[in-house]
MARBA-3410 file (N, C-alpha, C, O; in Angstrom, 1 decimal):
185
130.8,122.9,118.4,129.5,122.3,118.3,128.5,123.3,117.7,127.8,123.0,116.7 ~ 128.5,124.5,118.3,127.6,125.5,117.8,128.0,125.9,116.4,127.1,126.2,115.5 ~ 129.2,126.0,116.1,129.8,126.3,114.8,129.2,125.3,113.7,128.8,125.7,112.6 ~ 129.3,124.0,114.0,128.8,123.0,113.1,127.3,123.1,112.9,126.8,123.0,111.7 ~ 126.5,123.4,113.9,125.1,123.6,113.8,124.8,124.8,112.9,123.9,124.7,112.0
125.5,125.9,113.1,125.3,127.1,112.2,125.6,126.8,110.8,124.9,127.2,109.9 ~ 126.7,126.1,110.5,127.1,125.7,109.2,126.0,124.8,108.5,125.6,125.0,107.4 ~ 125.5,123.8,109.3,124.5,122.9,108.8,123.2,123.7,108.5,122.6,123.5,107.4 ~ 122.8,124.6,109.4,121.6,125.4,109.1,121.8,126.3,107.9,120.9,126.4,107.0 ~ 123.0,126.9,107.7,123.3,127.7,106.6,123.2,126.9,105.3,122.7,127.3,104.3
123.8,125.7,105.3,123.8,124.9,104.1,122.4,124.4,103.7,122.0,124.4,102.5 ~ 121.6,124.1,104.7,120.2,123.7,104.4,119.4,124.8,103.9,118.7,124.7,102.9 ~ 119.5,126.0,104.5,118.8,127.2,104.0,119.3,127.6,102.7,118.5,127.9,101.8 ~ 120.6,127.6,102.5,121.1,128.0,101.2,120.6,127.0,100.1,120.3,127.5,99.0 ~ 120.7,125.7,100.3,120.2,124.8,99.3,118.8,125.0,99.0,118.4,124.9,97.8
118.0,125.2,100.0,116.6,125.4,99.8,116.3,126.7,99.0,115.5,126.6,98.1 ~ 116.9,127.7,99.4,116.7,129.0,98.7,117.3,129.0,97.3,116.6,129.5,96.4 ~ 118.4,128.4,97.1,119.0,128.3,95.8,118.2,127.4,94.9,118.1,127.7,93.6 ~ 117.6,126.4,95.4,116.8,125.5,94.6,115.5,126.1,94.3,114.9,125.8,93.2 ~ 115.0,126.9,95.2,113.7,127.7,94.9,112.5,126.8,95.2,111.4,127.3,94.8
112.6,125.7,95.7,111.4,124.8,95.9,110.6,125.3,97.2,111.3,125.6,98.2 ~ 109.3,125.4,97.1,108.5,125.7,98.3,108.6,124.5,99.2,108.8,123.4,98.8 ~ 108.4,124.8,100.5,108.4,123.7,101.5,107.0,123.1,101.6,106.0,123.7,101.1 ~ 107.0,121.9,102.1,105.7,121.2,102.3,104.7,122.0,103.0,103.5,122.0,102.7 ~ 105.1,122.8,104.0,104.2,123.6,104.8,103.5,124.7,103.9,102.5,125.3,104.4
104.0,125.0,102.8,103.4,126.0,101.9,102.4,125.4,100.9,101.8,126.1,100.1 ~ 102.2,124.1,101.0,101.2,123.3,100.2,100.1,122.9,101.1,100.2,122.7,102.3 ~ 99.0,122.7,100.5,97.8,122.1,101.1,97.6,120.7,100.6,97.5,120.5,99.4 ~ 97.6,119.7,101.5,97.4,118.3,101.1,96.0,118.0,101.5,95.6,118.1,102.7 ~ 95.2,117.6,100.5,93.8,117.2,100.8,93.6,115.7,100.5,94.2,115.2,99.5
92.9,115.1,101.3,92.6,113.7,101.1,91.3,113.3,101.9,91.2,113.7,103.1 ~ 90.4,112.7,101.3,89.2,112.2,102.1,89.5,111.0,102.9,88.6,110.6,103.7 ~ 90.6,110.4,102.7,91.0,109.2,103.4,91.9,109.4,104.6,92.0,108.5,105.5 ~ 92.5,110.5,104.7,93.5,110.8,105.7,93.1,111.9,106.6,92.4,112.8,106.2 ~ 93.5,111.8,107.9,93.3,113.0,108.8,94.6,113.3,109.4,95.4,112.4,109.9
95.0,114.6,109.4,96.2,115.0,109.9,96.1,115.0,111.5,95.1,115.3,112.0 ~ 97.2,114.5,112.1,97.2,114.3,113.5,98.4,115.1,114.1,99.4,115.3,113.4 ~ 98.3,115.4,115.4,99.5,116.0,116.1,100.4,114.9,116.5,100.1,113.9,117.2 ~ 101.7,115.0,116.0,102.7,113.9,116.3,102.9,113.8,117.8,103.4,112.8,118.3 ~ 102.6,114.8,118.6,102.8,114.7,120.0,101.8,113.7,120.7,102.0,113.3,121.8
100.8,113.4,119.9,99.8,112.4,120.4,100.4,111.0,120.3,99.9,110.0,120.8 ~ 101.6,110.9,119.6,102.3,109.6,119.5,103.8,109.8,120.0,104.7,109.8,119.2 ~ 104.0,110.0,121.3,105.3,110.2,121.8,106.2,109.0,121.6,107.5,109.2,121.5 ~ 105.7,107.9,121.6,106.5,106.6,121.5,105.9,105.8,120.4,104.8,105.1,120.6 ~ 106.5,105.7,119.2,105.9,105.0,118.1,105.9,103.5,118.3,105.0,102.8,117.8
106.8,103.0,119.1,106.8,101.6,119.4,105.6,101.2,120.3,105.0,100.2,120.0 ~ 105.4,102.0,121.3,104.3,101.8,122.2,102.9,101.9,121.4,102.0,101.2,121.7 ~ 102.9,102.9,120.6,101.7,103.1,119.8,101.3,101.9,118.9,100.2,101.4,118.9 ~ 102.3,101.3,118.3,102.1,100.1,117.4,101.7,98.9,118.3,100.9,98.1,117.9 ~ 102.3,98.8,119.5,102.0,97.7,120.4,100.5,97.8,120.8,99.8,96.8,120.9
100.0,99.0,121.0,98.6,99.2,121.5,97.7,99.0,120.3,96.5,98.5,120.5 ~ 98.0,99.5,119.1,97.1,99.5,118.0,97.1,98.2,117.2,96.1,97.7,116.7 ~ 98.3,97.5,117.2,98.4,96.3,116.4,98.6,95.1,117.4,99.7,94.7,117.6 ~ 97.5,94.7,117.9,97.5,93.7,119.0,98.2,92.4,118.6,98.9,91.8,119.4 ~ 98.0,92.0,117.4,98.7,90.8,116.8,99.6,91.2,115.7,99.3,91.0,114.5
100.8,91.7,116.1,101.7,92.3,115.1,102.2,91.2,114.1,102.5,90.1,114.5 ~ 102.3,91.7,112.9,102.9,90.8,111.8,104.4,91.2,111.8,104.8,92.2,112.1 ~ 105.1,90.2,111.3,106.5,90.5,111.0,107.4,90.4,112.2,107.0,90.0,113.3 ~ 108.7,90.7,111.9,109.7,90.6,112.9,109.7,91.7,113.9,110.1,91.5,115.1 ~ 109.3,92.9,113.6,109.4,94.0,114.5,108.6,95.2,114.0,108.2,95.3,112.8
108.4,96.1,114.9,107.8,97.3,114.6,108.7,98.3,113.9,109.9,98.3,114.2 ~ 108.2,99.1,113.1,109.0,100.2,112.4,109.2,101.3,113.4,108.4,101.7,114.2 ~ 110.4,101.8,113.4,110.8,102.8,114.4,111.2,104.1,113.6,112.2,104.0,112.8 ~ 110.5,105.1,113.7,110.8,106.4,113.1,110.2,107.5,114.0,109.2,107.3,114.7 ~ 110.9,108.6,114.0,110.3,109.7,114.8,109.2,110.4,114.0,109.4,110.8,112.8
108.0,110.4,114.6,106.9,111.1,114.0,107.0,112.5,114.3,106.9,112.9,115.5 ~ 107.1,113.4,113.3,107.2,114.8,113.5,106.5,115.6,112.4,106.4,115.1,111.3 ~ 106.0,116.7,112.8,105.4,117.7,111.8,106.3,118.9,111.9,106.5,119.5,112.9 ~ 106.7,119.3,110.7,107.4,120.6,110.6,107.3,121.1,109.1,106.3,120.6,108.4 ~ 108.1,121.9,108.7,107.9,122.5,107.3,108.1,121.5,106.2,107.8,121.7,105.1
108.7,120.3,106.6,109.0,119.3,105.6,108.3,117.9,105.8,108.4,117.0,105.0 ~ 107.6,117.8,106.9,107.0,116.5,107.3,105.6,116.8,107.9,105.3,117.8,108.6 ~ 104.7,115.8,107.6,103.4,115.8,108.3,103.0,114.4,108.6,103.3,113.5,107.9 ~ 102.2,114.3,109.7,101.8,113.0,110.1,100.2,112.9,110.0,99.5,113.8,110.3 ~ 99.8,111.7,109.4,98.4,111.5,109.2,98.0,110.1,109.7,98.9,109.2,109.8
96.7,109.9,109.9,96.2,108.6,110.3,95.1,108.3,109.2,94.4,109.2,108.7 ~ 95.1,107.0,108.8,94.1,106.6,107.9,92.8,106.5,108.7,92.7,105.9,109.7 ~ 91.8,107.3,108.2,90.5,107.4,108.9,90.0,106.1,109.3,89.9,105.1,108.5 ~ 89.6,106.0,110.6,88.9,104.7,111.1,89.9,103.6,111.4,89.4,102.5,111.7 ~ 91.2,103.9,111.4,92.2,102.8,111.7,93.3,103.4,112.6,93.3,104.6,112.9
94.2,102.5,112.9,95.4,103.0,113.6,96.6,103.1,112.7,97.7,103.5,113.1 ~ 96.4,102.9,111.4,97.5,103.0,110.4,97.9,104.5,110.3,97.1,105.4,110.3 ~ 99.3,104.7,110.2,99.9,106.0,110.1,100.6,106.2,108.8,101.1,105.3,108.2 ~ 100.6,107.5,108.4,101.3,107.9,107.3,102.2,109.1,107.7,101.8,110.1,108.2 ~ 103.5,109.0,107.4,104.4,110.1,107.5,104.8,110.6,106.1,105.4,109.8,105.4
104.3,111.8,105.8,104.6,112.3,104.5,105.7,113.3,104.6,105.6,114.3,105.3 ~ 106.8,113.1,103.9,108.0,113.9,104.0,108.4,114.4,102.6,108.4,113.7,101.6 ~ 108.7,115.7,102.5,109.1,116.3,101.3,110.6,115.9,101.0,111.4,115.9,101.9 ~ 110.9,115.7,99.8,112.3,115.5,99.3,112.7,116.7,98.5,112.0,117.0,97.5 ~ 113.8,117.3,98.8,114.3,118.5,98.1,115.6,118.1,97.3,116.1,118.9,96.5
116.1,116.9,97.6,117.4,116.5,96.9,117.2,116.5,95.4,116.3,116.0,94.9 ~ 118.1,117.2,94.8,118.0,117.4,93.3,118.0,116.1,92.6,117.4,116.0,91.5 ~ 118.7,115.1,93.1,118.8,113.8,92.4,117.3,113.2,92.3,117.0,112.7,91.2 ~ 116.6,113.2,93.4,115.2,112.6,93.3,114.2,113.5,92.6,113.3,113.0,92.0 ~ 114.4,114.8,92.7,113.4,115.7,92.1,113.6,115.8,90.6,112.7,115.9,89.8
114.9,115.7,90.1,115.2,115.8,88.7,115.4,114.5,88.0,115.2,114.4,86.8 ~ 115.7,113.4,88.7,116.0,112.1,88.2,115.2,111.1,89.0,115.7,110.1,89.5 ~ 113.9,111.3,89.1,113.0,110.5,89.9,113.0,109.1,89.6,113.1,108.2,90.5 ~ 113.0,108.7,88.3,112.9,107.3,87.9,114.1,106.5,88.4,114.0,105.4,88.9 ~ 115.3,107.1,88.4,116.5,106.4,88.8,116.6,106.4,90.4,116.9,105.4,91.0
116.2,107.5,91.0,116.3,107.6,92.4,115.3,106.7,93.1,115.7,106.2,94.2 ~ 114.1,106.4,92.6,113.2,105.5,93.3,113.8,104.1,93.3,113.5,103.4,94.2 ~ 114.6,103.7,92.3,115.2,102.4,92.3,116.2,102.3,93.5,116.3,101.2,94.1 ~ 116.9,103.4,93.7,117.8,103.4,94.8,117.1,103.4,96.2,117.5,102.6,97.1 ~ 116.0,104.1,96.3,115.2,104.1,97.5,114.7,102.7,97.7,114.7,102.2,98.9
114.2,102.0,96.7,113.7,100.7,96.8,114.8,99.7,97.4,114.4,98.9,98.3 ~ 116.0,99.8,96.9,117.0,98.9,97.4,117.4,99.2,98.9,117.7,98.3,99.6 ~ 117.4,100.5,99.3,117.7,100.9,100.6,116.6,100.4,101.6,116.9,99.9,102.7 ~ 115.4,100.7,101.3,114.3,100.5,102.2,113.7,99.1,102.2,113.1,98.6,103.1 ~ 113.9,98.4,101.0,113.3,97.0,100.9,114.3,96.1,100.3,114.1,95.6,99.2
115.4,95.8,101.0,116.4,94.9,100.4,115.9,93.5,100.3,115.2,93.0,101.2 ~ 116.3,92.8,99.2,115.8,91.5,99.0,117.0,90.5,98.8,116.8,89.3,98.8 ~ 118.2,91.0,98.7,119.3,90.1,98.3,119.7,89.2,99.4,120.3,88.1,99.2 ~ 119.4,89.5,100.7,119.7,88.6,101.8,118.4,88.1,102.4,117.5,88.9,102.7 ~ 118.3,86.9,102.7,117.1,86.3,103.4,116.0,85.8,102.5,115.0,85.4,103.0
116.2,86.0,101.2,115.1,85.5,100.3,113.8,86.2,100.4,112.8,85.7,100.1 ~ 113.9,87.5,100.7,112.7,88.3,100.8,112.1,88.7,99.4,112.9,88.8,98.4 ~ 110.8,88.8,99.3,110.2,89.3,98.1,109.6,90.7,98.3,109.2,91.0,99.4 ~ 109.7,91.4,97.3,109.2,92.8,97.3,108.0,93.0,96.4,107.9,92.4,95.4 ~ 107.1,93.8,96.9,106.0,94.3,96.1,106.4,95.6,95.5,106.8,96.5,96.3
106.2,95.8,94.2,106.5,97.1,93.7,105.5,97.4,92.5,105.2,96.5,91.7 ~ 105.1,98.7,92.5,104.1,99.0,91.4,104.3,100.5,91.1,104.3,101.4,92.0 ~ 104.4,100.8,89.8,104.4,102.2,89.4,103.0,102.6,89.0,102.3,101.9,88.4 ~ 102.6,103.8,89.4,101.4,104.4,89.0,101.6,105.7,88.3,102.5,106.5,88.7 ~ 100.9,106.0,87.3,101.1,107.2,86.5,99.7,107.9,86.3,98.9,107.4,85.4
99.4,108.9,87.0,98.1,109.6,86.8,98.3,110.9,86.0,99.4,111.2,85.6 ~ 97.2,111.6,85.8,97.3,112.8,85.1,98.1,113.9,85.8,98.8,114.7,85.1 ~ 98.0,113.9,87.1,98.7,114.9,87.9,99.9,114.4,88.7,100.6,115.2,89.4 ~ 100.2,113.1,88.7,101.2,112.6,89.5,101.9,111.3,88.9,101.3,110.7,87.9 ~ 103.0,111.0,89.5,103.6,109.6,89.2,104.0,109.1,90.6,104.4,109.9,91.5
103.8,107.8,90.8,104.1,107.3,92.1,104.7,105.9,92.0,104.5,105.2,91.0 ~ 105.3,105.5,93.0,106.0,104.1,93.1,105.7,103.6,94.5,106.2,104.1,95.4 ~ 105.0,102.5,94.5,104.7,101.8,95.8,105.7,100.6,95.9,106.0,99.9,95.0 ~ 106.2,100.5,97.1,107.1,99.3,97.4,107.1,98.9,98.8,107.1,99.8,99.7 ~ 107.2,97.7,99.1,107.4,97.1,100.4,107.8,95.7,100.4,107.7,95.0,99.3
108.4,95.2,101.5,108.7,93.8,101.6,107.5,93.0,101.9,106.8,93.3,102.9 ~ 107.2,92.0,101.1,106.0,91.2,101.3,106.0,90.4,102.6,107.1,90.1,103.1 ~ 104.8,90.1,103.1,104.6,89.2,104.2,105.3,89.7,105.5,105.7,88.9,106.4 ~ 105.6,91.0,105.6,106.1,91.6,106.9,107.4,90.9,107.3,107.7,90.7,108.5 ~ 108.3,90.6,106.3,109.5,89.9,106.6,110.5,90.8,107.3,111.3,90.3,108.1
110.4,92.1,107.1,111.4,93.1,107.7,110.7,93.9,108.8,111.2,94.0,109.9 ~ 109.5,94.5,108.4,108.8,95.4,109.4,107.4,95.6,108.9,107.0,95.0,107.9 ~ 106.7,96.5,109.5,105.4,96.8,109.1,105.3,98.2,108.4,104.3,98.8,108.3 ~ 106.5,98.6,107.8,106.6,99.8,107.1,106.5,99.5,105.6,107.0,98.5,105.0 ~ 105.8,100.4,104.9,105.6,100.4,103.5,105.9,101.7,102.9,105.8,102.7,103.7
106.2,101.8,101.6,106.7,103.1,101.1,106.1,103.5,99.8,105.7,102.7,99.0 ~ 105.9,104.8,99.6,105.5,105.4,98.4,106.4,106.6,98.1,106.6,107.4,98.9 ~ 106.9,106.5,96.9,107.6,107.7,96.4,106.6,108.4,95.4,106.0,107.7,94.5 ~ 106.4,109.7,95.6,105.4,110.4,94.9,105.9,111.7,94.3,106.6,112.4,95.0 ~ 105.5,112.0,93.1,105.9,113.3,92.5,104.7,113.9,91.8,104.1,113.3,91.0
104.4,115.1,92.2,103.3,115.8,91.6,103.8,116.5,90.3,104.8,117.2,90.3 ~ 103.1,116.2,89.2,103.6,116.7,87.9,103.3,118.2,87.7,104.1,118.8,86.9 ~ 102.3,118.7,88.3,102.0,120.1,88.1,103.0,121.0,88.8,103.4,122.0,88.3 ~ 103.3,120.7,90.1,104.1,121.7,90.8,105.5,121.1,91.2,106.3,121.8,91.8 ~ 105.8,119.8,90.8,107.1,119.3,91.0,107.4,118.8,92.4,108.5,118.3,92.7
106.4,118.9,93.3,106.6,118.5,94.7,106.9,117.0,94.7,106.1,116.2,94.2 ~ 108.0,116.6,95.4,108.3,115.2,95.5,108.2,114.8,97.0,108.7,115.5,97.9 ~ 107.5,113.7,97.2,107.2,113.2,98.6,107.7,111.8,98.7,107.7,111.0,97.8 ~ 108.1,111.5,100.0,108.4,110.1,100.4,107.4,109.8,101.5,107.4,110.5,102.5 ~ 106.6,108.8,101.3,105.5,108.5,102.2,105.8,107.2,102.9,106.0,106.1,102.2
105.8,107.2,104.2,106.0,105.9,105.0,104.7,105.6,105.5,104.0,106.4,106.3 ~ 104.2,104.4,105.2,102.9,103.9,105.7,103.1,102.8,106.7,103.7,101.8,106.3 ~ 102.6,103.0,107.9,102.8,102.0,109.0,101.5,101.3,109.2,100.5,101.9,109.6 ~ 101.4,100.0,108.9,100.2,99.3,108.9,100.4,97.8,109.4,101.5,97.3,109.3 ~ 99.4,97.2,109.9,99.4,95.8,110.2,98.4,95.0,109.4,98.1,93.9,109.6
97.9,95.6,108.3,97.0,95.0,107.4,97.6,94.0,106.5,98.9,94.1,106.3 ~ 96.9,93.0,106.0,97.5,92.0,105.1,97.9,92.8,103.8,97.5,93.9,103.5 ~ 98.9,92.2,103.1,99.5,92.8,101.9,98.4,93.3,100.9,98.5,94.3,100.4 ~ 97.4,92.4,100.7,96.4,92.8,99.7,95.6,94.0,100.1,95.3,94.8,99.2 ~ 95.4,94.2,101.4,94.7,95.4,101.9,95.6,96.6,101.8,95.1,97.7,101.4
96.8,96.5,102.1,97.8,97.6,102.0,97.9,98.1,100.6,97.9,99.3,100.4 ~ 97.9,97.2,99.6,98.1,97.6,98.2,96.9,98.4,97.8,97.0,99.5,97.2 ~ 95.7,98.0,98.1,94.5,98.7,97.8,94.5,100.1,98.5,94.2,101.1,97.9 ~ 94.8,100.1,99.8,94.9,101.4,100.5,95.9,102.3,99.9,95.6,103.5,99.8 ~ 97.0,101.9,99.6,98.1,102.7,99.1,97.7,103.3,97.7,97.9,104.5,97.5
97.1,102.5,96.9,96.6,103.0,95.6,95.5,104.0,95.8,95.5,105.1,95.1 ~ 94.6,103.7,96.7,93.5,104.7,97.0,94.0,106.0,97.5,93.5,107.1,97.1 ~ 95.0,106.0,98.4,95.6,107.2,98.9,96.2,108.0,97.8,96.0,109.2,97.7 ~ 97.0,107.4,97.0,97.7,108.1,95.9,96.7,108.7,94.9,96.8,109.9,94.6 ~ 95.6,108.0,94.6,94.6,108.5,93.7,93.8,109.6,94.3,93.2,110.5,93.6
93.6,109.6,95.6,92.8,110.6,96.3,93.6,111.8,96.7,93.0,112.9,97.0 ~ 94.9,111.8,96.7,95.7,112.9,97.2,95.6,114.1,96.3,95.8,113.9,95.1 ~ 95.3,115.2,96.8,95.3,116.5,96.1,96.2,117.4,96.7,96.2,117.7,97.9 ~ 97.1,118.0,95.9,98.1,119.0,96.5,97.9,120.3,95.8,97.9,120.4,94.5 ~ 97.7,121.3,96.6,97.5,122.7,96.1,98.6,123.6,96.7,98.6,124.8,96.4
END
């Protein structure tokens, strides 16, 4: 067991070092719309959503471990209970072939082939970034929404999970605003 953990740690460190990408903890993320929070303030994401989203939409709450480390940060949309988990992606497939990889992410996180679900998807291309917003419309699967984001200046690739109970039209505006407001240094 210890042997497997050591090998896993070695492979992760080797991949990171050989790839040469800085970790998310080495970047500063600035946003006037988000406030970074301590994930320990949300020990149970399911209970948090039950308390913040009194009339939940959809079939169920999204379940993910909220954590902050060198590759992940947790934020709250100011003035709301909405959460953002911003995670760095180091996988060479998504960093070097972003356009193809986001289509794969879309299929994994927002499947539509079963159940007649509809997906919202939108590509955004700014001077410093490219982004892809996607989620299953009308909360058919959960209250999770997703953004794949790549900074053109430094190559940082992020996968952003947005947990919200807002109507689709509100989520779309919020996600666009976050992407346009995000500054990475």
